[in-house]
C-alpha positions in Angstrom: -0.1 0.0 0.0 1.0 3.3 -0.9 1.6 5.8 1.6 -0.4 9.1 2.0 2.7 10.9 1.2 3.3 9.1 -2.1 -0.5 9.7 -3.1 0.0 13.5 -2.5 3.3 13.5 -4.4 1.7 11.8 -7.5 -1.3 14.1 -7.5 1.1 17.2 -7.3 3.0 15.9 -10.4 0.0 15.5 -12.4 -1.2 18.9 -11.6 2.2 20.3 -12.6 2.1 18.6 -15.9 1.0 21.1 -18.7 -2.6 20.7 -19.9 -2.5 20.5 -23.8 -6.2 21.6 -24.2 -5.6 24.7 -22.1 -2.6 25.8 -23.8 -4.1 25.6 -27.4 -7.2 27.6 -26.0 -4.6 30.2 -24.5 -2.6 30.7 -27.8 -5.9 31.0 -29.8 -6.9 33.8 -27.5 -3.6 35.5 -27.7 -3.5 35.4 -31.4 -7.0 36.9 -31.6 -5.9 39.7 -29.4 -2.8 40.3 -31.4 -4.8 40.3 -34.7 -7.3 42.7 -33.1 -4.5 45.1 -31.9 -2.9 45.0 -35.4 -6.0 45.9 -37.3 -6.9 48.6 -34.7 -3.2 49.9 -35.5 -3.7 49.7 -39.1 -6.8 51.7 -39.0 -5.5 54.6 -37.1 -3.0 55.9 -39.7 -5.5 55.4 -42.6 -8.3 57.2 -40.8 -6.7 60.1 -39.1 -5.2 61.7 -42.4 -8.7 61.6 -44.1 -10.1 63.6 -41.1 -7.4 66.1 -41.3 -7.7 66.4 -45.3 -11.6 66.7 -45.1 -11.2 69.6 -42.6 -8.5 71.4 -44.6 -10.7 71.0 -47.7 -13.7 72.5 -45.7 -11.6 75.4 -44.5 -10.2 76.3 -48.0 -13.7 76.0 -49.4 -15.2 78.3 -46.7 -12.2 80.6 -47.4 -12.9 80.8 -51.3 -16.5 81.3 -50.6 -15.7 84.3 -48.2 -13.5 85.8 -50.7 -16.1 85.7 -53.5 -18.8 87.1 -51.3 -16.5 89.7 -50.2 -15.8 90.7 -54.0 -19.4 90.6 -54.9 -20.0 93.1 -52.0 -17.4 95.4 -53.2 -18.3 95.4 -56.7 -21.9 96.2 -55.7 -20.7 99.0 -53.8 -18.4 100.3 -56.6 -21.5 100.2 -59.0 -23.5 102.2 -56.4 -20.8 104.7 -56.2 -20.6 105.2 -59.8 -24.3 105.7 -60.1 -24.4 108.3 -57.2 -21.8 110.2 -59.4 -23.6 109.9 -62.8 -27.0 108.3 -63.2 -28.6 109.7 -60.2 -27.8 113.4 -60.6 -28.5 112.9 -64.4 -32.1 111.3 -63.8 -32.8 114.0 -61.0 -31.8 116.9 -63.4 -33.9 115.4 -66.4 -37.3 114.8 -64.4 -37.3 118.0 -62.1 -35.7 120.8 -64.1 -38.0 123.4 -65.8 -39.9 121.9 -68.7 -41.3 125.2 -70.3 -44.3 124.4 -72.4 -47.5 126.3 -72.7 -49.1 129.0 -74.6 -46.8 132.1 -75.6 -48.0 134.8 -77.9 -50.9 132.8 -79.1 -48.6 129.8 -79.9 -48.4 126.4 -78.2 -44.9 125.9 -76.9 -43.9 122.1 -76.4 -42.6 120.6 -73.3 -38.7 120.7 -73.4 -38.5 117.1 -72.3 -40.7 115.9 -75.2 -39.5 113.2 -77.6 -36.3 113.0 -75.5 -35.6 109.3 -74.3 -33.7 108.7 -71.3 -29.8 108.0 -71.9 -30.3 108.8 -75.7 -27.8 111.2 -77.3 -30.6 114.1 -77.0 -30.8 113.1 -73.2 -27.0 113.7 -72.7 -27.2 116.9 -74.8 -29.9 118.3 -72.9 -27.9 118.2 -69.6 -25.3 120.6 -71.1 -26.0 124.4 -71.0 -28.5 125.2 -73.6 -28.0 128.1 -76.2 -30.8 130.5 -76.9 -31.4 133.2 -79.3 -30.6 136.6 -78.2 -34.2 137.6 -78.8 -35.7 135.0 -76.4 -33.0 135.9 -73.8 -34.0 139.7 -74.1 -37.6 139.0 -73.8 -37.1 136.8 -70.8 -35.1 139.6 -69.1 -37.8 142.1 -70.0 -40.4 139.8 -68.4 -38.3 139.7 -65.2 -37.9 143.3 -65.0 -41.7 143.9 -65.7 -42.6 141.4 -62.9 -40.4 143.0 -60.3 -41.9 146.3 -61.2 -45.5 145.1 -60.8 -44.3 143.4 -57.4 -43.2 146.7 -56.3 -46.8 148.2 -57.1 -48.1 145.1 -55.1 -49.9 143.8 -58.4 -49.1 140.3 -57.6 -51.6 138.5 -60.0 -50.0 140.6 -62.9 -46.4 140.0 -61.8 -47.1 136.1 -61.8 -48.1 136.2 -65.3 -45.2 138.1 -66.4 -42.7 136.0 -64.5 -44.4 132.7 -65.8 -43.3 133.7 -69.5 -39.7 133.3 -68.6 -39.7 129.4 -68.2 -41.5 129.2 -71.5 -38.9 131.3 -73.3 -35.8 130.0 -71.7 -36.5 126.7 -69.8 -32.7 125.8 -69.5 -31.6 128.9 -68.1 -31.6 127.8 -64.5 -30.2 130.8 -63.0 -33.1 133.1 -64.2 -35.6 130.3 -63.7 -34.5 129.8 -60.0 -34.9 133.5 -59.4 -38.3 133.8 -61.2 -39.7 130.7 -59.1 -38.4 132.4 -56.0 -40.3 135.7 -56.9 -43.4 133.7 -57.9 -43.4 132.1 -54.4 -43.1 135.6 -52.8 -46.2 136.8 -54.9 -48.3 133.8 -53.8 -47.2 134.5 -50.1 -48.3 138.0 -50.4 -51.5 137.0 -51.8 -52.3 135.0 -48.7 -50.4 131.6 -49.2 -50.6 129.2 -47.6 -54.0 129.8 -46.6 -54.9 130.6 -50.2 -53.0 129.4 -53.4 -51.2 126.7 -51.2 -50.6 124.4 -54.1 -49.1 127.1 -56.5 -47.0 128.5 -53.7 -45.6 125.1 -52.8 -44.9 124.2 -56.4 -43.0 127.6 -56.9 -40.8 127.2 -53.9 -40.4 123.5 -54.2 -39.1 123.5 -57.8 -36.0 125.5 -56.8 -35.2 123.0 -54.1 -35.9 120.0 -56.7 -33.4 121.8 -59.5 -30.8 122.0 -56.7 -30.9 118.1 -56.4 -29.9 117.7 -60.2 -26.3 118.2 -61.4 -25.9 121.1 -59.1 -26.4 119.5 -55.8 -23.2 118.8 -54.1 -24.6 116.0 -52.0 -24.3 113.8 -54.9 -20.8 114.0 -55.3 -19.8 114.1 -51.6 -21.7 110.9 -51.1 -19.9 109.3 -54.3 -16.7 110.4 -53.0 -17.1 109.0 -49.4 -18.4 105.6 -51.0 -15.3 105.4 -53.4 -13.0 106.1 -50.5 -14.6 103.4 -48.5 -14.5 100.8 -51.4 -10.8 101.7 -52.0 -9.7 101.1 -48.5 -11.8 98.0 -48.0 -10.3 96.4 -51.0 -6.8 97.0 -49.3 -8.2 95.8 -46.2 -7.3 99.2 -44.5 -9.9 99.8 -41.9 -8.3 103.1 -40.9 -8.0 104.8 -44.1 -6.1 107.8 -43.1 -6.2 110.8 -45.3 -3.0 112.0 -47.1 -1.9 115.2 -48.1 -2.3 114.3 -51.8 -6.0 113.5 -51.0 -6.5 116.8 -49.3 -5.1 118.8 -52.2 -7.1 116.8 -54.7 -10.3 117.5 -52.7 -9.6 121.2 -52.5 -9.1 121.5 -56.2 -12.3 119.6 -56.9 -14.4 121.7 -54.4 -13.0 124.9 -55.8 -13.8 124.0 -59.2 -17.3 122.8 -58.5 -17.9 126.0 -56.8 -16.9 128.0 -59.8 -19.2 125.9 -62.1 -21.9 126.2 -59.5 -21.6 130.0 -59.5 -21.6 130.2 -63.3 -24.5 127.8 -64.1 -26.4 127.0 -60.9 -26.9 129.8 -58.4 -29.5 132.5 -59.1 -28.4 136.1 -59.4 -30.1 137.6 -56.4 
């Protein structure tokens, strides 16, 4: 009979012997873990660059879109500036200037704007100072003197009739027409405006205001200059846009030239 110690020793040796099934399973699990780790590592390099590239592409696309939008805004502002300096004053002049027309010496005088299409050659010619016959100019001056004399005699209605002939004779002589309209407004005011003849009074007084909003109104050119300056510095991404000495000299020359032209063709001789 085997002793107890011998049995225990034999059982211990059996426990220490390697189990083939357990080893096989362990190796299989280790291989699965290694393959999973390898696959994971292989996925990292292939996916990360894609994410980075997509992000960079989106940034480039957004940058290009922003630049295109900025260029479109600057172009729109530039067109508006050009219109402020040209089209707006031209149209304001055309639609609000003295039209003439009416009955003079028994003859029907046509409207001065009749048969003139906007932006046609006749349209641009009509914006230039007009030339009239010496006879019509002398008659207009006589009507002005007669109207002023009648106003001194407080014959307001007769003075208005005399003064209204001037626009029919020389509708493009703005200085004389402005002075005439101011005198007509003064006559209506003496006759009781605005309680009476309110529409006629406002028409005579407002006409001078409207003519001043045509080619002769400095606001058009001031707005156009400020807009052009803004577009120029914005295109250079200069938010400050400090004025230079050259710019100051240019503004002075343009302002003096404008005042000389305005005095020659725009302001009434009062």
